[in-house]
N, C-alpha and C positions, 0 to 999 in steps of 0.2 A: 524526768522531768521537765516542766515547763517552769524556767526561771529567769524572772524581767528584774531587769537592773538597772535604773535611774541612774542617769551621771554617771555611767559606766565607758566611757571612752576617755576616762583619764590612764594613770599608772595603776593603782590596787585595781579599775574594773579591766584592764587587759590583763593584766595578771589570772583575777577569775573566771575573764570570758575563757582564754585559751586553755586552764586545768579543765571545766564543766564542758566544754567545747569538746574537748578529748575523752572525758566519761559519757558523751551521749547524750548529753542532754541541750533541753531545745533554749536556747540562751538567746531572751530580745531584751535592745538596748534604749533607754530612752535616752535623746539625747538633742539637745537644738539646732544641731546643724546632723542629721542624716545623713551619710555617705554611700555603707556598706547595706548588703544586705544584711537582714535579721533587726536594723536600727530603727524605730519608732522618731519622728519628732513629738517634743514634746517644750511647753516654755519655762515645767519647775513652778511654775506656779498657779494655773490655773485649769482645771479638770478640762477635758477635751474631747477626739476620740481617740486618744493614747488606752484610756481609760478602758478599751476593749483588750489590750494588752493581759491589764493586769485580771481581769472578770475569765477566771478561771487556771488563771495559774496557780503554780504548785507553793512557789515563794516569791518575795521579793526580798531584796536587796538593796535598801537603797543608797546610792553614792555620796548624791550630789550638791554641792558646795563648792564653794573662792576656793582657790585652791590658797592656800595658807603660806604660799612662797613665794611672798610679795611684800613692797611695804606697809608696815603699819601703821598705814594715817589715818585719819578720822574717818576719809569715806573711803577706804579701803578694809574696813573694821566693822560697818556698817555694815556694805556688802557681802561680808563673810556670813555675818549677822542673819540678811535675811533671803541669800540664798538659802542657808541649809535651813531653820524656820519654815518661811515658803512651800519651799520644796518637800520638808517631812508632813507638814498638815497638808500638800494634797496627797499627796502617795497615801495618808490618811483615809483623806476623806475619798477615793477611787475604792481604796478596799473595804471603807466602810457600806459604798454604796454598789459595790459587786455581787451579780447575782449564787456567783459560785466566789468565793472572798478565798487569798490563797491560807494554808495552814502557818505559815510563818511569815513573818515580815523580821527580815534582818535588815535594821535602821544602823550607818555609821554612824560613830561618835567620835570621842577621841580621849587618850589620857593625857592631853592637857587642862583636863578639868582638875588631875588632881596636885595636890599643891608642891611648888619648888621647896625641895627639902633634901640633907644628907642622910640625917640619923638612922633611917630607917625606911622602907619599901613599902609604897601602899598595893595594899591588895582592895577589894572589892566591901571587904565588911569593917577593916579597920583604916584601912587611909585616908586621908584628913583632901578634904575638897579645900579647892587653892579658893585664892581672893583676897586673902587678908596677910599675905607673908607681911614683915617689915624688911625695907630695904634690897625691894626692888622697884620696876617702873611702873606708876602706874598705870599703863596699858597693858598688862600682864590679865593684874585684875577683868579686864572686859574680855579678852582668851576666856577667861573659867566661865565667864556671864557667859559667851556665844555657846560654850559646849553645854554647860544647864539648858539655855533655853533649847539647844535643840532635843537634847533628853525630854523634858517637859511636851514638847510640841508631839515626840511620838506617845509617852506614854496617857499623854489629853487624847489620843485621837481611841474613839468608842470603838472596835473592831474586836465587839468578843468572842469572834469565829477563828482570830488569829493569833496566835502567840506573839509577844514582842519582846525581842531581844536588841539593846543596843551598845555596839562594838565598839567600848571605848580602847582603841586601837594603838600601838607604839606605831610607829616608822617602822611601812614594809618591804623589806630587803628584797627587792632583784636585780636582774641585771640587764632592764630595761632603761635605753636612755633616758632621761627629762626624770627617772627616779631620783632617791634619796641618796642610793648606793651610789649611782652615775659621780652625784654632786661628790662624794667623798671620796669615789676612788681617784676622781678629775686632782681634787686636792692632793691629795698623799702623791701622784703622779707629778704633781709640779714641784714638791719637794716642798708644800704651806700645809701638811695636814700633820703637825705638833698639839701640843697642850693649846688649851686657847683659853685666857683668861685661869690660867693655874689649869685647868682640862678634868678637876676632881666634880664637878659637874656628873650626874649618872645619864647613859643616853639608855635607853628602853627601846626596844625593837624584837622584829620578828623574820624568818626567814618566809618567803611568800611560800614556801611546799606548807610549811608548817598555819600560815595564813589558810588558805583553800582546807588546809586538814581541819581546821577548826572550824571555815566554816560549814565546812558539811556533816562537823560533829554535832556544831551546834540544831541543826536543823535536823537531823534525825534525835536529838537526845531532846521530848517531851515534856519534862520535867522543867527543862531551865529557860528560866524566862528573865528578863530588864538586864542591866547593865553586866560586862561580860568584861575580864580586862582580856585584850591580846596583844600578849605580850608573852616573850622567854621569860622561865626564873632567874637566870641572871642578868640583870640588868650589868650597865661595867660603866666604871667613870671614862670622859671622852679622851680623857690621853690615851690610858688601854685601849681602849676601842683602834684609835687611828694608828697608833702602835704597832698592833695586831694587822690594820689591813696596812700598814706599809712596809712588813715583813712579807704578808702573803703575795703583795707586786713586786717586791724585792728594791724596795727602794730604801736610804739606809739613813735616812736620815728626816725629819720633821721641824719645818723652822716655829717656831713658836709664835703666839700671838696673844698681844693684852687685848682687856677690854675693850681699848679705843680703838685696838687695830681691826677689832672684828668688827665693830661697827662703822668705821670706812669703809671694809668689803664689801659687808654686807648692804650699804649702799651701794660700791658698784654694781654689785649682782641685784641688784633691787631685789633685797630680799630686808630679810628683819635677823634682829641678837636672836629674838626669844629664842626662836630653835636651835641657836648656838650654845646661849649660857644660861638656861630655866634648864633644873635639874629635876628631869625626872625617872624617880625611881621606883618605877611600877613594875607588880609579878602578877601574875596568873593563878587567882587563890581561886578563884572556881573553876575553872578549866582542871587546873591540878587537881582540886579535890573527889573534879567526876571522872577522873581516872585519863583525864588525854598526855596520848604520849608526843613528846615533841621528839620530832627528827635530829631536830639541829636546836639544842637545849643552847651551846656555847657557839661566841663569839669568834674562835681561831678557828673552828670545823664549818662552819655558816660562811666568814669570810673566803678561805680556800672555796669550797665550792664556787661562789659565785665567780671569783677573780678565773678563774677557769675558765667558765661559762661565759667572761665576756673576753678573756681571749680568745677563744675560740668563736666567738662573732666578729671579730676585727681581726679573721687570721691569723692570730698564734703568737709566737714568739715571745723572749724571757726579757729582764732584765728590766729595770725605769726607764722611764718616760713613754713606753712603747704604749 
């Protein structure tokens, strides 16, 4: 198949391209800064010569959007909104104008669309959309508005010949440098991977292999459209996730952090505490109902696999701090 991935140079795009190349597909990456073979320039806002890559393709997987790993200033939040909505609209316009449109458009979304909650998991049918929770920072509601506008931009696109799926993805765990797993492992290796603000907040995640397999599954399943949660069936509290990760690497302790300590640390890392403190208890209702089988449904086996691959990449060795 010919698969076009707008915004495919980040961690998730790297994961997808690596797997799809290995499976023998033709993969075209749309990027603002093309550097390699198979990369085509675009600006993420306007139609241009890049639309020729979409015309005649089989699949489009749009990952474009400013990273959320930043300080949530007003300017950065607006940039997150604009980069997601603008790129989605222009991808929709390219598909609508194609003489031979792709048969499926997978549009990246986010599990952040769901409410901060501890009492029950969020699936696609019964999950609570966030934005009105009490006792959370006001800007968390804007993150939900970004997610909703992102999906709405895809829904509003006039692409009758193309099936549309919104990927409400949890954190994709891979051993690649710069990804969320690298950040979490780095904290654990430094002895800082303890509970944050008590650690009861849920973490939803998906192993990179299952993320790729879920994408392939959705490409093949002509009966599935609309929002789909890409997350394992067993999210777990942050304190349990980090305890398991420390054990996998061989670090005996992880210093806990209060909420204000997390705020200081996030500021130092030029990130934001929503990524640490929001309880994302998300489960894959539609994937499970459709018969998708996770290879890594539980965190311990996933953490062991990812740690092993990190060790192999950096030259092996055991013990804390390596």
